[in-house]
N, C-alpha and C positions, 0 to 999 in steps of 0.2 A: 962719193957714193959707191964708187967702182970698187967690185971687191968684197962689199958688203955680205956677209953670209945671209942667205936666206932665212935660217933658223933665228937670225936676230933680229929680223922685220918685226916691227910693232907700232902701232899706233899711225900716226902722221907719216913716217916715214915708209910705212908698208902701203897705205895708200897711194902715197906718191910713186913707188916704183911699180904697184901693180897698174895705175894707170898710165905711165910713161911705156910700158911693155906690154899693155893690154892682156895682163896677168900672168905673161910668161915669167915674170919674176913675182912671188906671192901669193898666186893660185896655190899651187903644190907648197904646202907648210907643215913641218915636223910632222910628215907622215900621212896629213889630211888634206881636205881642199877649203880655200878660203873665197866669198864672194866680198862685194863691197855693196853695202847698204847706205843709202841716202835718206834721211829721214829729215822732216822739217821740225826745226826746235819750235817746242809747243810755247815758250816765252818769248823768242827772239825772232821767230818766222823765216828763220836763216838755214840753209841746208847744212847737214851735218853728215858725214860719211864715216862710217866704222866698218873695218874688216871683221868677218865672224864667219867662222867653221860652217860651213852647211852639208848637206845631202841631198839629193834628189828624192822623191817622192812621186811617181807617178810625172805628171807636168808640172809639180810643185817643187819650190826650194824650201826645206826646213832650216831652220837656226835655234838657237837655245839664247834665252835672255838670264846667262848664269851669273855674271859680273864676278865671278871666280868663287861664288857661293856667301857673297856679302848679303848682309841682311835686308838692302834694299835692291830694288830693280835697277837695271841700267838705264842711263838716260836716253839712249835709242829706243829703249824698250817702251818708255813714257812717252816718248814724241810718236810713236806710231799708234800708242793707243788713243792719242788725242786726234792724229791725222793718220790714217790707215794707208793713205795712197803713198809708195814709197817707188825709190829708183834703186834698180839692182844691177850691179855689174859682174857678169861671169866670164873670165877672161876677157876677150874682146867686145863680147856681146853684151850692151845696156838696154835695158827696158824697163817699162813700167810695171809695176805689182800692186796688187791689194794685199795687204798684210792682216792677219788675223790670228790670235791665239788658239791653241789647239784645243779642242773638247777636252774632256777628262778621258774618254773613251779613243778620241785619236791619240793622246798623250801615253795611253799603254802601248799603243803601237811604236809611234815614234821616238820615244824616249829610248829604247834598246837599240834603234837604228843610230840614235846620234852617239849614245855612249859608247858603241861598238866601234865608232870614228873616233872617239874621243875620251876615252874610260874616264878621265879627269871628272867629267860630268857626275859622276856618282859621287866622287869624294866632295865636289860642290855642294851637293843636293845634302850629304851629311852633314855639312858646316852650318848650314841656316836652317831656320823654322820654315822660311816661306816655301811655297812649292814652286821650283823654278819652271817660269813659262817656256813651254815650246810653240814656236811662231810658225806658222805656214805663210810662204809668200807665194800667192797666185799670181802669175803672169798676165797682164792685159794682152789680147790679141788684136 
């Protein structure tokens, strides 16, 4: 694992390196920032962790359910729609959060925030007929 380029981190390896290093490896990725989102599987009931690009918006964290512009929503998004209580890790900080899909009004403000950090989101939106959901993670205090 040593010597692995941070730009090559993806999927399970990204989660593993992020956890092992408290985000020292994996938080900063391809010019943006990544958190770990853990949802509960809607069928299995098991925890699933996904590395996702995020931005802060006030006290909240914002992520995008793009799946690269696929016609269907990503599994993690379907999971949190079923159970909105999630665990989030940002660097070494882990916390519980309530997740929700941004309203249309919120999305108008949050979409540019997210495309500014990852311009490919605009390309993904053009590839699909579904409106790509923007998700707000509200930390539990």
